[in-house]
C-alpha positions in Angstrom: 111.3 82.4 -92.0 110.8 86.0 -92.9 112.8 85.5 -96.1 112.4 83.9 -99.5 114.8 82.6 -102.1 114.3 83.5 -105.7 115.9 81.2 -108.3 116.1 81.4 -112.1 117.8 79.9 -115.1 121.1 81.3 -116.4 121.2 83.4 -119.5 124.8 84.1 -120.5 123.8 86.8 -123.0 122.6 89.3 -120.3 124.5 91.5 -117.8 122.3 90.7 -114.8 118.8 90.4 -113.4 116.2 92.6 -111.7 113.8 91.2 -109.1 110.6 93.0 -108.0 108.6 91.9 -105.0 105.5 93.3 -103.3 102.7 92.6 -100.9 100.2 93.8 -103.6 99.3 91.5 -106.4 99.3 94.5 -108.8 102.9 95.2 -107.9 102.2 99.0 -107.7 105.1 101.4 -107.5 104.2 102.4 -103.9 104.4 98.8 -102.6 107.1 97.3 -104.8 110.7 97.0 -104.0 113.4 95.9 -106.5 116.7 94.1 -106.1 119.4 94.1 -108.8 121.7 91.2 -109.3 124.7 92.5 -111.3 126.1 89.2 -112.5 124.5 86.8 -115.0 126.3 83.9 -113.3 124.3 84.4 -110.1 121.2 82.1 -110.1 119.6 82.7 -106.7 118.9 85.6 -104.4 117.7 85.6 -100.8 115.3 88.4 -99.9 115.0 89.0 -96.2 113.3 91.2 -93.6 109.9 90.2 -94.8 106.7 90.1 -92.7 105.6 86.7 -91.4 102.2 85.4 -92.6 102.1 87.8 -95.6 101.7 86.9 -99.3 104.5 88.3 -101.5 104.3 88.6 -105.3 107.6 88.2 -107.1 108.7 88.5 -110.7 112.1 88.9 -112.5 113.5 90.2 -115.7 117.0 90.3 -117.2 118.9 93.3 -118.5 121.8 94.0 -120.8 124.1 97.0 -120.2 126.4 98.5 -122.8 128.1 101.8 -122.0 125.5 104.2 -120.7 122.6 102.2 -122.1 120.6 99.5 -120.3 117.9 97.5 -122.0 115.5 95.4 -120.0 113.7 92.3 -121.0 110.1 91.6 -120.2 108.9 90.6 -116.7 108.4 86.9 -115.9 105.1 85.5 -114.7 104.3 86.7 -111.2 104.8 84.1 -108.4 102.7 84.2 -105.2 104.7 83.1 -102.1 103.5 83.0 -98.5 106.2 83.8 -95.9 106.0 81.6 -92.8 
């Protein structure tokens, strides 16, 4: 309760993943929080300290870092999850 687990498929061509979650279906900047997973080998992330009974909207994208440059992929489809 008060947490959710995000899972995804591995892509060995990327540096890591970025997860965005929000209580707003529009994922506005004001309501959205992001979590960065810095290893392409990690395939799950637990997000905690969420509010019970609320719907959360989650999406994920991969990124590739090379030197000072970071290139992001497109966002996945948004998933709606109700926290118990």
